C-alpha positions as CSV (number, residue, x, y, z in Angstrom):
1,M,-22.3,103.7,-105.5
2,A,-25.3,102.4,-107.5
3,G,-28.6,104.3,-107.6
4,K,-31.3,103.4,-105.1
5,D,-33.4,101.7,-107.7
6,K,-30.9,99.1,-108.7
7,E,-28.8,96.6,-106.8
8,P,-25.0,97.4,-106.8
9,K,-22.7,95.0,-108.6
10,F,-20.4,92.8,-106.4
11,E,-17.4,95.1,-106.9
12,E,-19.5,98.2,-106.1
13,A,-21.0,96.6,-103.0
14,L,-17.6,95.4,-101.8
15,G,-16.1,98.9,-102.3
16,E,-19.0,100.6,-100.4
17,L,-18.7,98.0,-97.6
18,E,-14.9,98.8,-97.3
19,D,-15.7,102.5,-97.2
20,I,-18.3,101.9,-94.4
21,V,-15.8,99.9,-92.4
22,N,-13.2,102.6,-92.8
23,E,-15.6,105.3,-91.6
24,M,-16.7,103.2,-88.6
25,E,-13.1,102.5,-87.7
26,N,-12.3,106.2,-87.7
27,G,-14.9,106.7,-85.0
28,D,-15.8,110.2,-86.1
29,I,-19.5,109.6,-86.7
30,D,-22.5,110.1,-84.5
31,L,-24.5,107.1,-83.1
32,Q,-27.4,107.5,-85.5
33,T,-25.1,107.6,-88.5
34,L,-23.2,104.6,-87.1
35,M,-26.4,102.6,-86.8
36,E,-27.4,103.4,-90.4
37,K,-23.9,102.6,-91.7
38,Y,-24.0,99.3,-89.7
39,S,-27.4,98.3,-91.2
40,R,-26.2,99.2,-94.7
41,G,-23.0,97.2,-94.2
42,L,-24.9,94.1,-93.1
43,M,-27.1,94.3,-96.2
44,L,-24.0,94.8,-98.5
45,S,-22.2,91.9,-96.7
46,Q,-25.2,89.6,-97.3
47,K,-25.3,90.6,-101.0
48,C,-21.6,90.0,-101.4
49,M,-21.9,86.6,-99.8
50,K,-24.8,85.6,-102.0
51,S,-22.9,86.7,-105.1
52,L,-19.9,84.6,-104.1
53,E,-22.2,81.6,-103.4
54,R,-23.7,82.0,-106.9
55,A,-20.2,82.2,-108.4
56,E,-19.1,79.1,-106.6
57,K,-22.2,77.2,-107.8
58,T,-21.6,78.4,-111.4
59,M,-18.0,77.2,-111.3
60,D,-19.0,74.0,-109.5
61,L,-19.2,72.0,-112.7
62,M,-16.2,72.5,-115.0
63,L,-15.2,70.8,-118.2
64,K,-12.1,68.9,-118.4
65,E,-10.6,67.7,-121.7
66,E,-9.3,64.2,-121.6
67,N,-8.4,62.2,-124.7
68,N,-10.1,64.7,-126.9
69,E,-13.4,64.4,-124.9
70,L,-15.0,66.9,-122.6
71,K,-15.8,65.5,-119.2
72,E,-17.5,67.2,-116.2
73,L,-15.3,67.7,-113.2
74,R,-17.0,68.6,-110.0
75,L,-14.9,71.0,-107.9
76,K,-14.7,70.3,-104.2
77,I,-15.6,73.4,-102.4
78,E,-15.4,73.9,-98.6
79,G,-18.7,73.1,-97.0
80,D,-19.8,70.6,-99.7
């Protein structure tokens, strides 16, 4: 897990989110801890979604080689 001063990378956030889900599914935690884990999970989920959205936008314009020329190819992404 990343330190409190820096944002976790996508892979770290996803891994922590998976750990939280597993802990919650086990049901062996008290209500206060459950609420804290739920809140942290929501934040991590939002971070992961934002990271994925940025990655989609970055990949939105691709280059395609055609007759020795590079041309832009716009990817069709769900929700566009």
